[in-house]
N, C-alpha and C positions, 0 to 999 in steps of 0.2 A: 791437406785442402778437399781433394777429390772425395775420401772417405767420409767427410763432413756432410757434403752436399749429398753423396749417395744415401746415407742414413736419413736426411729430411726428406728425400724424395720417396723412399720406401715407406716413412711414416704417412705421408700424404696419399699414398695408395691404399693404406689400410683405412683411412678416414674417408673414403668414398661413400658419397650418399646416394643411395639408389632409391627408385620408387617403392621398393618393398620396405625399406627402412622407415622412410617417411611413413607409408601406411601403418607399419608396426607401431611407430612413435604414436601416432594419432589416436589408434586404438587403444593404447595404453594410458594416454591422457584422458581419454573418454571414461574408461574403466576406472581410473583413479578418482575424478570428477564425480562419476555415480556412486561410488564406495564413499566418499567424503559426504555427499548430499544425503545419502540413506542414514549414515551414522549421525550427521548433525540431526537429522529429523528425530532419530531415537534419543538422543542426547538431551536436545531441547524439549522442555515440555509446552508443546503447541497445542496440545490437545486433540480431538478427533477433526478430520476435515471438516471443513465448512461447506454445507449444503443447503440451498434453498428448500425451505418446506421444515428445517430443524431449528431448534432453538438457536437464537443469536448468542454468541459468546458474550458473558458477561465480563463487564470492565467498569473501572473507576478511573475517573479523569480529573485533574485539578484544571479548572479553567484558568484562564490568564487573569481574570479576576480574583482569583484565590478559592473560588467556590468548588467544593467537591461534588462531583455527581457520580451515579453509577446508571448502568442499564436498568437495573430491576427497579430503581426509584421512578422510572418513567413509564411502568407497565400502565396500560390503559390509555396511552398515546402511541401515534405512529412516530417512528424515528426516522430522520434521514442521518445517517453517519458518512461523513464526507472525509476522507482521507487527501491532505493537500501538502503543498510546501512552497514557501515564497520563491524558490529558485525554478519552480516548475512553469514552463510557458504555458501549456494546456490548464493548469489550475488558474493561471491569472485570466484566461480566457474564459472560463466557466464561473468564475467569483460573480459577475452581477447577473447571471440567470439565479443562483443560489441564494444571493441576497434578496432579490426581488421576489422571489418564491416565498421566502421565508417572512417577510415583510406582509405577503398576500395571506398565509397560512397562520400566522400568529393568533393566537387564541381559537384556532379550529381544530385542535385536538392532535396537530403535527408538531414535533420538535425538531430542530436542526441542530447537529453537533458537528463541530469541525475539528478534526484532528491534524495538527501541524507534525509531519512527518520528516526526521532528520534535518529538523530545521534550527537555526541560532535564534535567541528569543528577540534580539531586537529587529532581526530581519522578517520573524513572523509577526511582530507587533506593527511593524511597518507595513506590510501586506494587508492586514486587518483595517489599518487606518486608510490607506491608499483605496481599498474597495468598500471602505464604508460597512464593513461587516459588524453587524448586530447580534447576531446569532451566537451562542455559547461556542467558544473554542479554547482549546487548551493543547499543550505539546505532548507528545507521546514519549514520555521519558523512559529511556531503555528499550523501546520499540516493542514492549510488551504488548499492546493493543493491537498494532500492526501484525505482529506473529499470530495473536489468535485469531485475526480475520484473514489470514493467508495472502497478505497483500504483496503483491507484483511491484507494484510501481505507482506512482501519483499521476493524475489523480483517480482515485477510487471511490464510489458511492455505494452504500448499503442502505435499504429500504427494509426497516424491521416492524412489523405489523403491533397492534396495540397488547397482543397476546406475548411479545417477546420472541417471534418466529421470525427468521429472514424471509423475507417474500421475494427479495430481489437484490441481485449484486450486479453493480454497473462497473467493469473496469475500463477507464479510458474517461475523455472528456464529455461532458453533459452539453449537448449542442442543440437538441430538439426541444423547445419549450413544452409543446403539446405532448410529446412522449413523457417528458418529467412530469407533466401534469397527471397523466394517466396512471403512472407509476405513484404518486402521491395520493391519488384516489384509491389505489389498491391497498394503502395502509392507513386510511383514513377511519376513525373509530366510528 
């Protein structure tokens, strides 16, 4: 019996966790994560990095109403491209600002497009009904559009000028109506 207990305690001694071991494991984990991210970026066709002043990535979207639209079809108009999700609290908070701006801008050369990100169809449709959203919206099936726009999370909003050039990108909630209006004026035809 004493030999068995002695064997267990010697194993425990070999498994001692030291600060150096913890640091080494943390560095190894970080290195593996970075290699994974670089590999993912190389293997997935995400195109060149998104930059203000460069052409906005072309996309095609099927709206919840069944209409198919593409960015190239909207040339000559400013485009507000908003990524959202029904489960996103900040998206819910900015929904009224977006809808009221759309109603004010309708027919003045700016188009609003909402893209539901990682959302279930019924939940996304309830969100649109709850906030009385009337501008074009559709789901990002397969997350293709969100990858093209280097989406980090929701909400994110992109302002595209009439020539298809990315004029501004805003990551996070839209809260300032005056600032939002200035950004709309930058993409007005």
